[in-house]
C-alpha positions, 0 to 999 in steps of 0.5 A: 505499521500504523504505530511506526508511521506515527512514531516516525512520520507524525507530520507527514500527511497528504490528502488521498481521494476517497476512491483510493481510500476505499481501495486501500480499505478493500485491499486491506480487508481482503489481504487479512481474510486471505492470510487467515485463510492460508493460516487455517489451511496450514493449520489443518495440514491441508495443501492447495491443489492447482485449482486453489493455487490459481485462486490464490494468484487471482487474489494476489493480482486483485490486491496488487491492482488495487494497490497499483491504482492507489499509487498511480493517483497519489504518487504525485502528492507523495513525491510533492511532500518529500520535495522542498519547494523550489524557492527553498533550494540552497544556492551557493555563490562562489567568488 
């Protein structure tokens, strides 16, 4: 994803609060660890029982919550970066 973002959106930058950076970093690290765990279980032929499934659901809820916090605080900055300033709108004149 970083490669695609660099290739297609190289000039798009917006500031992100440090707390949100830490949330993203934590969500990424936890997500990678979680996927590695699922891969290890699958390779070992193990299927999660009901208790493990509930634990997995709580991990997914944690990641979703962390990403939700980032979206809530950065959404206005992201949208502002995509919108042209008001003075750059095209005005059409008709006779």
